[in-house]
C-alpha positions as a Markdown table, in Angstrom:
| # | Residue | x | y | z |
|---|---|---|---|---|
| 1 | Met | -26.1 | 20.8 | 14.2 |
| 2 | Ile | -25.2 | 17.5 | 15.9 |
| 3 | Ala | -25.9 | 15.5 | 12.7 |
| 4 | Glu | -23.6 | 17.6 | 10.7 |
| 5 | Leu | -20.9 | 17.3 | 13.3 |
| 6 | Ser | -21.4 | 13.5 | 13.3 |
| 7 | Phe | -21.1 | 13.2 | 9.6 |
| 8 | Gly | -18.0 | 15.4 | 9.6 |
| 9 | Val | -16.3 | 13.3 | 12.3 |
| 10 | Ala | -17.2 | 10.1 | 10.5 |
| 11 | Ala | -15.8 | 11.5 | 7.2 |
| 12 | Ala | -12.6 | 12.6 | 8.9 |
| 13 | Val | -12.1 | 9.1 | 10.5 |
| 14 | Leu | -12.7 | 7.4 | 7.1 |
| 15 | Leu | -10.2 | 9.8 | 5.5 |
| 16 | Ala | -7.6 | 9.0 | 8.1 |
| 17 | Phe | -8.2 | 5.3 | 7.6 |
| 18 | Met | -7.8 | 5.8 | 3.8 |
| 19 | Cys | -4.5 | 7.7 | 4.4 |
| 20 | Val | -3.2 | 4.8 | 6.5 |
| 21 | Ser | -4.2 | 2.3 | 3.8 |
| 22 | Met | -2.5 | 4.4 | 1.1 |
| 23 | Leu | 0.6 | 4.3 | 3.2 |
| 24 | Arg | 0.3 | 0.5 | 3.3 |
| 25 | Leu | -0.3 | 0.4 | -0.4 |
| 26 | Ala | 2.9 | 2.4 | -1.0 |
| 27 | Ile | 5.2 | 0.5 | 1.3 |
| 28 | Gly | 3.7 | -3.0 | 1.3 |
| 29 | Pro | 6.6 | -5.4 | 0.9 |
| 30 | Thr | 4.6 | -8.0 | -1.0 |
| 31 | Ala | 2.0 | -7.8 | -3.8 |
| 32 | Ala | -0.5 | -9.5 | -1.5 |
| 33 | Asp | -0.1 | -6.6 | 1.1 |
| 34 | Arg | -0.7 | -4.1 | -1.7 |
| 35 | Ala | -3.8 | -6.0 | -2.9 |
| 36 | Val | -5.3 | -6.1 | 0.6 |
| 37 | Ala | -4.6 | -2.3 | 1.0 |
| 38 | Leu | -6.3 | -1.6 | -2.3 |
| 39 | Asp | -9.3 | -3.6 | -1.3 |
| 40 | Thr | -9.4 | -1.8 | 2.0 |
| 41 | Ile | -9.3 | 1.6 | 0.2 |
| 42 | Asn | -12.1 | 0.4 | -2.1 |
| 43 | Thr | -14.2 | -0.6 | 0.9 |
| 44 | Leu | -13.6 | 2.8 | 2.6 |
| 45 | Val | -14.6 | 4.6 | -0.6 |
| 46 | Val | -17.9 | 2.6 | -0.7 |
| 47 | Thr | -18.5 | 3.5 | 2.9 |
| 48 | Thr | -17.8 | 7.1 | 2.3 |
| 49 | Met | -20.3 | 7.1 | -0.6 |
| 50 | Val | -23.0 | 5.7 | 1.6 |
| 51 | Leu | -22.1 | 8.2 | 4.3 |
| 52 | Leu | -22.4 | 11.1 | 1.8 |
| 53 | Gly | -25.7 | 9.7 | 0.6 |
| 54 | Ala | -27.0 | 9.7 | 4.1 |
| 55 | Ala | -25.6 | 13.2 | 4.8 |
| 56 | Phe | -27.1 | 14.8 | 1.7 |
| 57 | Gly | -30.2 | 12.7 | 1.5 |
| 58 | Gln | -29.4 | 11.5 | -2.0 |
| 59 | Val | -30.1 | 7.9 | -2.9 |
| 60 | Ile | -28.0 | 8.1 | -6.1 |
| 61 | Tyr | -24.8 | 8.0 | -4.0 |
| 62 | Val | -25.9 | 4.6 | -2.5 |
| 63 | Asp | -26.7 | 3.3 | -6.0 |
| 64 | Val | -23.3 | 4.3 | -7.2 |
| 65 | Ala | -21.7 | 2.8 | -4.1 |
| 66 | Ile | -23.3 | -0.6 | -4.9 |
| 67 | Val | -22.1 | -0.6 | -8.4 |
| 68 | Tyr | -18.6 | 0.5 | -7.3 |
| 69 | Ala | -18.6 | -2.3 | -4.7 |
| 70 | Leu | -19.5 | -4.9 | -7.3 |
| 71 | Leu | -16.7 | -3.7 | -9.7 |
| 72 | Ser | -14.3 | -3.5 | -6.8 |
| 73 | Phe | -15.1 | -7.1 | -5.8 |
| 74 | Val | -14.6 | -8.4 | -9.3 |
| 75 | Gly | -11.3 | -6.4 | -9.6 |
| 76 | Thr | -10.1 | -7.9 | -6.3 |
| 77 | Leu | -10.9 | -11.4 | -7.6 |
| 78 | Tyr | -8.9 | -10.8 | -10.7 |
| 79 | Ile | -5.9 | -9.5 | -8.7 |
| 80 | Ala | -6.1 | -12.5 | -6.3 |
| 81 | Arg | -6.2 | -14.9 | -9.3 |
| 82 | Tyr | -3.3 | -13.1 | -10.9 |
| 83 | Leu | -1.2 | -13.3 | -7.7 |
| 84 | Glu | -2.0 | -17.0 | -7.4 |
| 85 | Gly | -0.7 | -17.5 | -10.9 |
| 86 | Gly | -4.1 | -18.4 | -12.5 |
| 87 | Leu | -4.1 | -15.8 | -15.3 |
| 88 | Lys | -1.9 | -16.7 | -18.3 |
């Protein structure tokens, strides 16, 4: 009972943080602000996947979260390089 409530509260907090980050993504005045907001959303998605894995007792969620985190990191590197002017 307490564990389900804890997972529910944690999921609600992560969802609230994602909504705030999506707002930042939408209204960010610069491309760098949008890139940071997108990276924050990706980090929160990975955290949510790990939380779901713990809540349901499924290791596959953690495996998917690791792969998603790796792809998110590579994507963030490409975005940063593009914003710096390195991709031509």
